[in-house]
N, C-alpha and C positions, 0 to 999 in steps of 0.2 A: 290740448286742454290744460289749462293752468291748474296749479295746486288748489287755489281757492275755488275754481269752478268745480274741480273734482270733489272737494269737501262740501260744496253746495249741493252736488248731486247726492252725496251720502246723506246729508240732512234731509233732502227731499224724499229719499227712499225711506228713511226712518219715519218721517211724518206720515207718509202714505201707508205705512204699516200700523199707524196709530200709537207710536211711541210718545211718551210724555215729553214735554218741552225740556225738562231737566235731563232726561235720558238722552235726548237728541244732542243737547249741548255736551254732555259728558262723553258720549260715544265719539262725536266729532273731534273732541279734544284728544281722546286716546288715539284715534287714527292719525291725527296731526302729529302727535308725539312719536308714534311708530314711524311715520315717514321721516321726521327729523332725525330720529335715532339712527336711521339707515341712510343718512346723508342725502335726504330729499329724493331718494329713489322711489319710483312709482310702485305701489303695492303689487301691480301685475308682474313686476320683475322679482318679487319676493315670494317666499314660500314658508313651509313649515320650519325650516332651520332658522330663518330670520324671526319668525314669531317666537320660537323657543328662546332665542338669544335676548329678545326684547323683554319677555316675561321673566326670564332669569335675572336680567339687569334690574328690573323693578324690585324683585325680592332681595337680591344680594347687595345692590348698590344704593337703591332708594329706600330700602327697608319698609316697603308698603305693607299694609295689612292684607290678610287673605281676601277680604271682600273687595278691596281696591284692585288687587291683581285679577280677581275673577271678573270685575267690571271691564278691565282692559281686555281680557280674553274674550268676553262676550261681544265687545265692540268689534274685535278683529274677526271673530266668527261671522258676525253679521256682515261685515265688509266683504269677506270672500264669498259667502253664500248668497247674499241678496244683491250686492252691488256689482262685484266683479264677475259673479256667477262662475267661480272657478273652484274645482276640487283641490283643496290644499293638502289632502292626505292626513295622515296621523301625526300628531305632534303632542307628545306627552313627556318629553325628556327635559322639560324645563324645571328649574328649582321652584318649589312651592313656597309661598310666603309663610312665615312662621306665625303661629298664634301666640300672642304675648301671654306671659304668665301673670295673672292677676291674683295677688295675695290679698286675703281679707285683712281689714284693719281690726286689730284686737287691742282693746284698752287694758292697761294694768289695773290692779285693784285700787291703787292710789289715784289713778286718773278717773276711774268710775266714782270713787268717793268724792273727788273734787267737783265733778259734774253734779252729783246729787246734792252736794253742799250748796251749790249755786242756785238750785231750784227753789222756788217759793210757791206758796198757794196750797189750796186743798185739792185732794184728788177726787 
């Protein structure tokens, strides 16, 4: 079975489970990236250790957001559970993506005064 035929099977399985078109596209893309990351080895040859290394790579080298890493994880869980029908065991030793620190924007008194000065009209 060629890689594209395999990914077509994954897409078919996702659609049969009622996944949205965008989710199908995203999951297939993550599975394709997982396969390419492991030098085009078939996922049946890979397991928990390879999943952990891929997810850690996403966090450490690609600096993906936690939601992005979770989407990749969910795609791989679907792959092994629903398509390959293989028990991949426990895998939780991967680096979790970090939540970015979002600082609030605070204006100085002078900036507030400048903004208010530019306003016109009646309240």
